[in-house]
Structure formats: structure tokens, C-alpha cells
N, C-alpha and C positions, 0 to 999 in steps of 0.2 A: 066591350071588353077586348083588350089586345090579346091575340092568340099567336104564340111563337112556338113553332115545332123545333125543339132543341136537339133532335136526333134524326137526320135525314141523310141517306146515301144517294150519290149520283155519280154516273160514270161517263167517260167520253164515248163518242159515237163509235169508235173502232172496237171498243169492248162490246157495246150494245148490239152490234151487227152479228156477232158470233161469240157469245159469252164463254161457252165451253172451249171452243177452239182458241180463243184469246188466252184463257187460263192455262191451257197446255203450252202454248207458245211462250207465254211470259214466265212460265215456271212457278206459277202461283197455285200450287196444288191444293192447299188448304182452302183458299177462297173458292176454287172451282168445286171442291167437294161440298162446301156449304151452300154456295149461292146458285149453282146450276143443277142442283138435285131436284127430284120430284117427290111429292108426298101424296100417296093415294092417287097416283096418276096425274097429279097437277103440279105445276112448277111452284116452288116456295116463294119466288119473288119475280117481279117484273124488271124490265130494263128501260125505263122511260127516258125520253129526251128532256133537256132543260125546259123546253116549251111545254111539254106534257106535265112536268112538275108544277110549273107556274099555273097552268090551267086547273090542276087539282087544288092547289092552294086557293085560287080564286073561287072555285066552286064551293069550298067548305069554310071560307072566311079566315084562312091563316095568313097573317100579314107578313110574317118573315119565317124563313127556314134557315136553320143552322146546318150547313153541309158538314157532315162528319167523315173524316178520312177512315179508310179501312185499315185493318191491322195486317198489312202486307208482310210477306216473308222476306222481301228484297227491298233494300233502301232505295234503289232506282225506281221501283214501282211507286213508292211513297212520293218521291219527287215528281214523277209523272202525273200522279193524281193532284198533287198540290199546284202544279202549273195550270191544270184544268180548272181547279177551284178558284185560283187567282183570277182567271179570265171570267169566271161566273160572277164573282163579286164586283169586278170592274164593270161588267155589262149590266148588272142588276143590283146596284148598291142599296136600293130601297127594299129589296126582297130577300137577298141572300147575305148571310155571314158564313164564316167557315172556320173549322178546326183543321189543323194540318195533320195529314197522315205522318206517322213517325216510326222510324226504326233507329235505334241508337247508333247503329253502324254508320249512319249518315252524318253523325256528329252534330255539334251545336250550330254549325253554319246553316244547316237546313232550317233549324228553328228560327234563327235570326232572319233568314231570308223570308220565311213565312210571316214573321212578325212585321217585317218591312212591307210586305205585300198586303197588310191589313187583316191578317188572320187574327182571330180572337181567342184561340185555344189550341190544344194539341190532342190528338187522338181521333178515333178510338184506338187505344193501345191494348195489346194483349200479349204481354211477355210470354205467357204460357203457350201461346199459339205461334209466336214469331221466332222462337228459338233462342231467347235470352232469359236470364234469371231476373226476378223482380229486384234483386239487390245488385244487379250488374253495375259496375262502376260507371260505365258510359251512360247508362240510363239514369243513374243518380245525378250525374252532372247536368243532364237535361232537365230533371225534375227541379234541381236547384235553380237553373236558368228560368224555368217556367215561373217560379215564384218571383224572381227578379223582374221579369217582363209582364207579370200579372196575367199569365195565360193559364186558365184552368185546364186540367188534364182529364179527359174522358177515358175510363178504363172499362174494358169488357169484363163482365162477371157472369159466370154460369152458376146457377143454383145447384148445390151439391145434391139436393133432393129432387131435382127435376128429371124429366124423362130423358132417356137415351135417344140419340139420333146420329146419323152419319156425320162425322166431323166434329162431334162434341169433344171439347177439351175441358178437363177439370181445372178449376181456378180456386184453390183453397182459400176460404174466406179469411183465414188468419193473415194471409199475405196482405190484404187490403188494410187491415187494422195496423199492421206493422209499417206499411209505407206511409200511412197517414200520420203515424206518430213520429216516424223518422224525418218527415218533411212537413212540419206543422205550418209552414208559411206557404205551402203549395196547396191550391184548392183542387180537389178531385171530385169528378162527377162519376159515380158508379152506375154503369149502364144496366138496364134490365132489372131495375129495382135493387141493384146490388146483390142479387141472389138472396134477398131478404136478410141481409147481413145484420141489421140492427134488431131484428126479431130473433134470429138465431143466437146472436151475441149482443145483449143489450148494452154492453160497455161501448160499442161502436156509436151509439146514439149520442154520446157525450163528446164526440170528436167534431169540433166545429168546422173543420175543413173537408168534411165528407158531405156531398150532396148525392142525390139519386135521381135517375131519369126513368121514365115509364116505357122505354123502348121495348117493343114486341109484347107488351103486357097481355093482350088478348090470347096470344099463342101460349103463354106461360102460366097465367093465373086467372082465377075467378075475379069478377069486379070488386069483391070485398077487399082485395089487396090495397085499394086506395085508402079506405078507412083504417086498415091495419097499419099501413106504413105512416100515414099522417099521425096516427096516435103514437107511433114509436119515435118519430123524429121531428114532428111538427110540419105544418103545411109549407113553411118557408124554405124547406130543404129539398123539395121535390120539383122537378122540371118535367113538363110534358114533352115527350118525344115519341114519335110514331114508329120509327125504324123503317119508314117508307124507303124503298118500294117493296119491303117484305109484305107478303099477303097474310093478313092478320087473322082471318077467320077461315076455318076449314072448308066452308061451303062457297067461298069466293074464288073467282078465277083471275081477278085483276087486283092490283094494289089500289088502295084507297084509304082515306082518312076519315070519311064521314061517319062510318059506323062506330069507330073508336071514340070519336068526339061525342056521339050520342050516348055511348056507354058511360062516359065520364059525367055527362049531364044528368044521368039517372042514378048516380051514386048518392050516398048520404052526406057527402061533403056540403058544407055551407057555401053560400054564394061567394063569400070572401075567400074561402079556401080554394074554390075552383078558379077564381080570378088569379090568385097567386100562382097556382100550379100551372095554369094554361098560358101564362105570359108574364105576370108580374115578377116572379122569381128569376126567370131567365133574363128579363130586362135589367134587373138590378145586378145580378151576378156577372153578366156578360157586357154590361155597359151599353145596352141597346136602346135605352130610352123606353118610356112607357106609352 
């Protein structure tokens, strides 16, 4: 079975050396608040190197990781991460693919540059966190271009019924239905199970351009979420994503994927459903081969 992790974050060495200091210097206050915080005295995520990510993938049998850009507040930070990701996919084309970090203030030129560099999607985007409206005209131009270039767009979603935490940003679920209907030719991947959008609003299940990833699932939901969401939208619309290097279980001190994969193996999904979710769907949607 091919396993593709469709939601992985990775950062350059200069950030990893001093994440909090880097966040202050770069003026990325929202990222710093989310990613350098502690929970119950433990960090919420790690900051591994490229080699450490590859070692983790080898250890758990993940053949490919899709590197997902962060929803930076500054367009220059998006470009900075995109140049790093471009180097990653050049150096490891058999193991890494990438979505480009995006801020509409960078314009369509950054999207075209990323596409030329071999990126296969855009995001993770979070207009609610990045300081622009979901219906911002510049964002609309980029979403139309994404359809033209066949680049799926990953959108950050917060469950309105989820727990509060420092840096939490509300993302009204109606916004995602609206954008999917406004841009029917653009494919969207709603991160974090889309905040259970198709369960909260079953009309979303009929929108064929909405997909969902499982990023951060153990931190957010009980394992039953797999069967609930597959029942709501079908197994073909869900992509496995770990949100690595987020630490997924409260008793762990280091990021890892093994326990999450074991949890999925123990769900009530059929073998065919697991195979689709763990790699088949991402391969088909993102053109990665099977």
C-alpha cells in the first residue's frame, strides 16, 4: 500500500535554530503564538531538519510527503518558504512534493513561479489569520489561476465547536461553502477534517470540489471521526495528513507519525477505504502516481 502524507510542515534551518526569536524578528506574530507555545509544560511541535523528516518517513513507511506552506502574514515570508521548498523537491524529487505558501499581496507572479518550480498546489491558506477577506479580489484572482493551472488549494479550517487555545482564529464554515460554489473549477482541500463541515452542513457533501485532510486529527477528534466523515463524503474525498511536526498525542514529547498510522489501522474502515485515504486519493488528486 502506498502511503502519502498530504499535510507536512517543514522549515529552514535558521528558523529551527531559534523558532521564537525568528518569529519575533520576522514579524510573524500569529505563527509564533501558535507554533512556539507550550501545552502542559510541553512544546506543541518540533522543528526537525529535512533529514530528520526523511528518517521519520522511512521508519513508518511513508513513501512521499507533501510539504504544505504556512499561512504567513507577510508575502515575503511566503516567498522565503517557497524557495526553501523548491530546494527540497529538487534535492528529493522521489520523496517530496510541495504546496506553495500564499499571500494574495504577492500577486499571481508568485503562484506562476511556484508552478514553474514544480509545486503541485497552494496553501495552507487562512484568510482569517492572514488579514484578508475570503472574498478579497486579489485572492479571487489567485483562486481562478489555481483552477487554470490545476493547483488544488489547501485551506485551514477551525472547528467552531472545538476547544479554545492561544492563537485560535475562528473560520466560519459558511465561508468554505461559499468559496467552493464561487469557484467550482478550483479544487479545495479543507485541512483538519474541514472542521466537520459536511456533518455540520450536509449540503457541503454534494460539492465535488471539496476534499478533506486528516491533519492534527488525534489532537482534535476521537478515532470515530474517520467513519463519520467517510460516511458523510465518501472515502474518495479524504486525504491522510499528519500535520507533522505537530505533536499529536498529549503524552508524547516528540513529533511522530507511527501512532497516528496505528490508530487509522484500528478504525472500522475497510481495507479499500484505508488504502484510498492513506495514499490512493492523494496520488489521484495530486498527480503523484500510485
